[in-house]
C-alpha positions as CSV (number, residue, x, y, z in Angstrom):
1,M,111.6,9.4,119.8
2,N,108.2,11.1,118.8
3,K,108.3,12.6,115.7
4,E,108.0,16.8,115.4
5,T,105.1,18.2,114.6
6,I,104.1,19.7,111.2
7,S,104.3,23.2,113.1
8,Q,107.9,22.4,114.6
9,I,109.2,21.7,111.2
10,K,108.1,24.6,109.7
11,A,109.0,26.8,112.6
12,R,112.7,25.0,112.3
13,L,112.7,25.5,108.5
14,Q,112.0,29.3,109.1
15,T,115.6,29.5,110.9
16,I,117.6,27.6,108.1
17,T,119.5,29.7,105.3
18,D,121.5,26.9,103.8
19,T,120.3,23.7,101.7
20,T,123.5,22.1,103.2
21,D,122.0,22.1,106.9
22,P,121.9,18.3,108.1
23,Y,118.2,19.0,109.5
24,L,117.1,18.9,105.9
25,Q,118.1,15.5,105.5
26,T,116.6,14.1,108.6
27,I,113.2,15.1,107.2
28,H,113.6,14.6,103.8
29,D,112.0,11.3,103.6
30,D,109.1,12.2,106.1
31,S,106.2,11.2,104.0
32,R,103.4,13.5,105.7
33,K,102.1,15.5,103.0
34,G,102.3,18.8,105.4
35,V,106.2,18.1,105.8
36,Q,106.8,17.5,102.2
37,T,104.9,20.9,101.4
38,A,106.8,22.7,104.1
39,I,110.2,21.6,102.4
40,Q,109.3,22.9,99.1
41,Q,108.0,26.4,100.7
42,F,111.1,26.4,101.9
43,E,113.2,25.9,98.9
44,R,111.2,28.3,96.9
45,R,112.0,31.1,99.6
46,L,115.6,30.1,100.0
47,A,115.7,30.2,95.6
48,R,114.2,33.8,95.9
49,Q,116.6,34.9,98.3
50,K,119.7,33.6,96.4
51,E,118.0,35.5,93.4
52,A,117.5,38.8,95.6
53,E,121.0,38.5,96.9
54,E,122.6,38.0,93.3
55,A,120.6,41.0,92.5
56,F,121.9,43.0,94.8
57,N,125.6,42.0,94.0
58,N,125.2,43.1,90.4
59,R,123.8,46.3,91.1
60,F,127.0,46.7,93.6
61,K,129.2,46.3,90.6
62,Y,129.6,49.7,89.7
63,E,130.8,50.8,93.1
64,K,133.2,47.6,93.4
65,Y,134.7,48.6,90.1
66,Y,135.6,51.9,91.5
67,W,136.9,50.7,95.0
68,E,138.8,48.2,93.3
69,N,140.6,51.1,91.0
70,G,141.4,53.4,94.0
71,C,138.0,55.4,94.8
72,Q,137.4,55.9,98.5
73,Y,134.1,57.5,98.5
74,I,131.5,57.1,95.7
75,A,128.2,59.0,95.8
76,G,125.0,57.3,94.1
77,M,122.7,60.2,93.3
78,D,119.2,60.5,92.1
79,E,115.9,63.0,92.2
80,V,112.6,62.7,92.9
81,G,109.6,65.2,91.7
82,R,110.8,66.7,87.9
83,G,107.3,65.6,86.9
84,P,104.6,67.0,89.4
85,L,102.8,70.1,89.0
86,A,103.4,71.3,92.3
87,G,106.1,70.8,95.1
88,P,109.6,70.6,94.8
89,V,112.5,68.7,93.0
90,V,114.3,66.7,95.8
91,T,117.8,65.1,95.4
92,C,119.8,63.1,97.1
93,A,123.7,61.9,97.1
94,V,124.4,59.2,99.5
95,I,128.0,57.3,99.9
96,L,128.1,53.6,101.1
97,N,130.6,51.7,102.4
98,A,131.5,48.3,100.9
99,D,129.6,46.1,103.9
100,F,126.2,47.8,103.2
101,D,124.0,44.7,102.9
102,L,120.4,46.0,102.7
103,I,119.4,43.7,99.8
104,G,116.1,45.2,99.7
105,V,117.5,48.4,98.4
106,T,116.6,48.9,95.0
107,D,114.1,51.5,92.8
108,S,112.2,53.5,95.0
109,K,109.2,53.0,92.6
110,Q,109.3,49.3,93.0
111,L,108.6,49.3,96.6
112,T,105.8,50.0,98.9
113,R,105.5,52.8,101.1
114,H,105.9,50.5,103.8
115,E,109.4,49.2,102.5
116,R,110.6,52.5,101.5
117,E,110.2,54.1,105.0
118,N,111.8,51.1,106.6
119,L,115.0,51.2,104.2
120,Y,115.1,55.1,104.4
121,L,115.7,54.9,108.2
122,R,118.4,52.1,107.5
123,I,120.1,53.8,105.0
124,V,120.3,57.0,106.7
125,D,121.3,55.1,109.7
126,E,124.1,52.9,107.9
127,A,125.4,55.0,104.9
128,V,128.7,56.6,105.2
129,E,127.1,60.1,104.4
130,V,123.6,61.2,103.0
131,S,123.0,64.8,101.4
132,I,119.7,66.2,100.5
133,A,119.3,69.5,98.2
134,V,116.0,70.5,97.1
135,N,114.6,73.6,94.7
136,D,111.3,74.7,95.1
137,A,108.6,75.7,92.4
138,P,109.9,79.3,91.9
139,V,113.0,78.1,91.3
140,I,112.1,75.6,88.8
141,D,110.0,78.1,87.1
142,Q,112.7,80.5,86.7
143,M,115.5,78.1,85.8
144,N,113.3,75.5,84.2
145,I,113.2,71.7,85.9
146,Y,116.2,70.4,83.9
147,A,118.3,72.8,85.1
148,A,116.9,73.7,88.7
149,T,117.3,69.4,89.3
150,Q,121.0,70.0,88.0
151,D,121.7,72.6,90.2
152,A,119.9,70.8,93.5
153,M,122.5,67.6,92.7
154,I,125.4,69.9,92.5
155,R,124.5,71.2,95.7
156,A,123.8,67.8,97.6
157,V,127.2,66.9,96.3
158,N,128.8,70.2,97.5
159,H,127.2,69.6,101.1
160,L,129.1,66.3,101.7
161,H,131.8,66.2,104.1
162,H,133.6,63.8,102.1
163,R,134.5,64.7,98.7
164,P,133.6,61.9,96.4
165,D,136.0,60.5,94.1
166,H,133.3,59.4,91.5
167,L,129.8,60.0,91.2
168,I,127.1,57.3,89.8
169,V,124.1,59.6,88.6
170,D,120.9,58.4,87.5
171,A,120.5,60.0,83.7
172,V,121.3,63.5,84.6
173,P,125.0,64.7,84.0
174,L,126.3,67.1,86.2
175,A,128.7,70.1,85.4
176,I,131.2,69.8,88.7
177,D,134.7,68.8,88.7
178,I,134.4,64.9,89.9
179,P,134.8,62.3,87.6
180,Q,130.8,60.8,87.2
181,T,129.2,57.6,85.5
182,T,125.9,58.7,84.2
183,L,123.4,55.5,84.0
184,I,120.0,55.1,82.5
185,K,117.4,53.9,84.9
186,G,120.3,54.2,87.3
187,D,118.4,53.2,90.3
188,Q,117.9,49.6,88.8
189,K,121.5,49.1,88.3
190,S,123.7,50.9,91.4
191,I,122.8,50.6,94.9
192,S,124.0,53.9,95.7
193,V,121.9,55.3,93.1
194,A,118.7,53.4,94.5
195,A,119.5,54.4,97.8
196,A,119.4,57.8,97.1
197,S,116.5,57.5,95.1
198,I,114.4,55.8,98.4
199,V,116.0,58.6,100.4
200,A,115.0,61.4,97.9
201,K,111.3,59.8,97.6
202,E,110.6,59.5,101.2
203,Y,112.0,63.1,101.8
204,R,109.6,64.3,99.0
205,D,106.8,62.7,100.1
206,H,106.9,63.7,103.6
207,L,106.9,67.2,102.5
208,M,104.2,66.7,100.4
209,R,102.0,65.3,103.0
210,D,102.6,68.4,105.0
211,Y,101.7,70.7,102.3
212,D,98.4,68.3,102.0
213,Y,97.5,70.1,105.5
214,V,98.8,73.6,104.5
215,Y,96.8,73.2,101.1
216,P,93.9,70.9,101.5
217,G,91.8,69.9,98.5
218,Y,94.3,69.0,96.2
219,G,95.0,65.7,97.4
220,F,98.9,66.2,97.8
221,A,99.3,63.5,100.5
222,Q,98.1,61.1,97.6
223,N,99.4,62.6,94.3
224,M,102.7,63.9,95.7
225,G,101.9,66.9,93.5
226,Y,101.1,65.1,90.0
227,G,98.3,66.0,87.7
228,T,95.7,63.4,89.2
229,K,91.9,64.0,88.7
230,E,91.6,65.2,92.7
231,H,94.4,67.4,91.8
232,L,93.3,69.1,88.7
233,A,89.7,69.4,90.3
234,G,91.5,71.2,93.2
235,L,92.9,73.9,90.7
236,E,89.9,74.1,89.0
237,K,87.9,75.1,92.3
238,M,90.5,76.9,94.2
239,G,93.3,77.9,91.9
240,A,97.0,77.8,92.1
241,T,99.0,77.6,95.5
242,P,102.2,78.9,96.5
243,I,103.7,75.4,95.6
244,H,102.3,75.1,92.0
245,R,104.9,75.3,89.3
246,R,103.8,78.4,87.0
247,S,105.7,76.9,84.3
248,F,104.0,73.8,84.2
249,N,100.5,73.3,82.1
250,P,98.0,73.3,82.7
251,V,98.9,75.6,86.1
252,P,98.8,79.1,84.1
253,K,95.3,78.5,83.7
254,Y,94.4,78.6,87.2
255,L,96.6,81.4,88.3
256,N,94.6,84.2,90.2
């Protein structure tokens, strides 16, 4: 019987997800350097996968705790856009079910744009429900950013068809008659909050890329409204737009 080529072995290893697979024993004593390298790469891949699964399960602990204690609908909540000089603050509430298994869901800031876009589509498709609420610059200026964020979060909850039994909120306590857990860096500790952060981030980024066409010259498609060098240069040259926050420095000095 002819030996498998190294390429064939590598391809076979890509299909294996368990270190107890009998095939591994058949190639264990293959002395070819390429085979041994392939085995080492396989073992590292499985170790990374196991680590990712453990981290995912750890980020699901809050949801599991409340499910086990009688809650049916648990909404994770997050916001994006509290710090920029321009554009809205976007909030999101996401309700997941117990068989949600997108291991890649984590803090949106740790993901690439491509990863976020793919996860956004799958979260929206697989979640029990997703709700988004937005407050634009004039509301932020009127209320202040913290109050505007709270207001949008409460509206996101109230727009849900399924009334949550419990909320898991990233850092911002809400004046709403629903039990809630407030977590600092909640998007790193709760899958529901992480999912909400991804949806909110993608939604806001799309808005800012659209605004870049409406108000060119500020770099909104790249800086998402944050005070980058390009953005400040645009303010200096063209002044503030309707989506700029008048209450955020240094915007007032560029008002016409």
